[in-house]
N, C-alpha and C positions, 0 to 999 in steps of 0.2 A: 110203647107197646106193639106189638110185631101185627100186623092185620091177621081179624077172626080172631080178637081177644086174650090172644097167648102172649105171654109176657118172656121179653129177654132176658136173657141171664145175665147177672153184669160180673165182672170180675173182682169180687172182693178187696184181694190189693191194690185195683184201679183203683177204687171207688173213696179210700180212704187215704190215697198217696197223693204226696203234694210233691211237686216237680223242683228239684233244686231249685232251677232260676229263679224260680216262687219265691222257693224258701229266703234266696239271697236278697232276693229287693226288698222282700218284706223284713227281715233285720236290716238290711242299709236303710229304711226308712225310718225304721223305730233309732236304731242309733243316730240318724242324720237330726231327728226331730230333740232326742235328749243334746246331742253336740248346739242346737240352738237355743234350750234352754238353759247351758250352761252359758254360751255366750250373751243371753240378756241376763243373766245375775250377774256375769263380768260389768258387762256395759252399765247397769241400770243401778249394782252396787246392792244387791236385795241384800239380806241377811239371813241367816240359813244356819236354825240351830236343830242340833238331835239330839235326840236324849238331856235336854242340858249344856249339852258342848257347842259352843260357837266355829261353823265349821269356818277359814279361811279365806277368804279367794283364789288364793293360792291351787288349793286344794281341783276349784273351779278349771281353774287355767289346764291342769294336768285330764280333767275331766272331759273338757271340750277336746283338747288335743286326741286322747283316747277315742271318742265317741265319732270324733272325725274323720278318723284314721277307720274304724269299722263301717262307719256307715258308708264310706266312701267305697272299703274295700267290699262291700257288699253289693251294693249300684253297679260298682265296677261288673264283680264276678254275673250279675242277674241282668246286665247287658249285652251278654257274648255269648256265641257258639246256638247251638238248640238247644233244646230240651232232653 
């Protein structure tokens, strides 16, 4: 609000826009958490059954490296440059 009770106009595109850096950082954090969950499954030997199919631990190795690469890349992209 401005002085005198007048409302300031807001740019509708800016109100809902997310910066590329913020998007990459959030995606990087989510993928990093997923990688840590897969690593936890690998270390603890947790069983995972999807629709009656026992998921082998080898798939968690693949998912761990894929999520780790995507998470690291997202965090790296989110940390460079300016908005």
